[in-house]
C-alpha positions as CSV (number, residue, x, y, z in Angstrom):
1,X,-6.3,-1.1,-17.4
2,X,-3.8,0.7,-15.5
3,X,-1.3,-0.9,-13.4
4,X,-0.9,0.2,-9.8
5,X,1.3,-1.0,-7.1
6,X,0.1,-2.8,-4.3
7,X,1.1,-2.7,-0.8
8,X,3.5,-5.5,1.0
9,X,0.4,-7.3,3.2
10,X,-2.6,-5.2,1.3
11,X,-3.9,-5.3,-2.3
12,X,-5.5,-1.8,-3.9
13,X,-9.1,-2.1,-3.5
14,X,-11.1,-0.8,-6.2
15,X,-12.6,2.7,-4.7
16,X,-8.9,3.7,-4.2
17,X,-7.6,2.6,-7.4
18,X,-10.3,4.3,-9.2
19,X,-9.4,7.3,-7.1
20,X,-5.8,7.2,-8.0
21,X,-6.3,6.6,-11.8
22,X,-8.6,9.8,-11.8
23,X,-5.7,12.0,-10.4
24,X,-2.5,11.7,-12.4
25,X,-0.5,13.6,-10.2
26,X,-1.6,11.4,-7.2
27,X,-0.9,8.4,-9.0
28,X,2.7,9.3,-9.6
29,X,3.3,10.2,-6.0
30,X,1.5,6.6,-5.3
31,X,4.2,4.9,-7.5
32,X,7.1,6.7,-6.0
33,X,6.4,6.1,-2.5
34,X,7.8,2.6,-1.1
35,X,5.8,-1.2,-0.7
36,X,5.7,-0.4,2.8
37,X,4.8,3.4,2.3
38,X,1.8,2.2,0.1
39,X,1.0,-0.7,2.4
40,X,0.3,1.8,5.1
41,X,-2.2,3.8,3.3
42,X,-3.8,0.6,2.2
43,X,-4.1,-0.7,5.6
44,X,-5.4,3.0,6.8
45,X,-8.1,2.7,4.2
46,X,-9.1,-1.0,4.8
47,X,-9.4,-0.3,8.6
48,X,-12.2,2.0,8.4
49,X,-15.0,1.1,10.1
50,X,-17.8,3.2,8.3
51,X,-18.2,3.8,4.8
52,X,-18.2,7.3,5.4
53,X,-15.1,6.9,6.9
54,X,-13.8,5.1,4.4
55,X,-14.3,7.8,1.8
56,X,-13.0,10.2,3.3
57,X,-10.2,8.4,3.9
58,X,-9.7,7.6,0.0
59,X,-9.6,11.5,-1.0
60,X,-7.2,12.3,2.0
61,X,-4.8,9.6,0.5
62,X,-4.6,11.7,-2.6
63,X,-4.5,15.0,-1.1
64,X,-1.7,14.4,1.1
65,X,0.1,12.4,-1.1
66,X,0.2,15.9,-3.2
67,X,0.9,17.7,0.4
68,X,4.2,15.2,0.7
69,X,2.7,12.9,2.8
70,X,4.8,9.3,2.6
71,X,2.4,7.6,4.7
72,X,-0.9,8.5,6.9
73,X,-0.4,11.1,9.5
74,X,-1.0,9.3,13.9
75,X,-1.2,5.7,12.0
76,X,0.4,3.2,14.5
77,X,1.0,1.1,11.4
78,X,0.0,-2.0,9.3
79,X,-0.6,-5.1,11.9
80,X,-1.0,-7.3,9.0
81,X,2.7,-7.6,7.8
82,X,3.9,-10.8,8.9
83,X,8.0,-9.1,9.0
84,X,7.3,-7.1,11.8
85,X,5.9,-6.9,15.5
86,X,2.9,-4.6,15.4
87,X,4.0,-0.6,16.2
88,X,2.5,-0.8,19.6
89,X,4.5,-3.7,20.9
90,X,7.9,-2.2,19.0
91,X,7.4,1.2,20.0
92,X,5.8,1.4,23.5
93,X,5.6,-1.7,24.7
94,X,9.2,-1.8,26.6
95,X,8.4,1.7,28.0
96,X,5.1,0.7,29.8
97,X,5.4,0.3,33.8
98,X,5.8,-3.7,34.8
99,X,3.4,-4.7,37.2
100,X,3.1,-7.8,38.9
101,X,0.4,-10.2,40.4
102,X,0.9,-8.5,43.9
103,X,0.4,-4.9,42.5
104,X,-2.8,-5.7,40.7
105,X,-4.2,-7.3,44.2
106,X,-3.2,-4.4,46.1
107,X,-4.8,-2.3,43.4
108,X,-8.2,-4.2,44.1
109,X,-7.9,-3.0,47.9
110,X,-8.8,0.6,47.0
111,X,-12.4,-0.7,45.8
């Protein structure tokens, strides 16, 4: 059985494994990205809510690796990693406006 590297928080699912094994170029690229990058791809695939979306993402892993992408585009990042805060928190939370309870009460007066 061919050994394929996992991510840091996610294991290789059988359907993605089958796709990568069938495409030696994509498999080589997969093995040359970092464990964190592999983890982002795995989480992105696992996070699909519908089977159709999951299958489409699995195909995209191979094609986008061959296009030179290291991580899925427009993905906030894996929320399952224990070594970091969520991408939303670390990148954007400090930029959100700060509201107080009185601001919330004032906004209700418009209702």
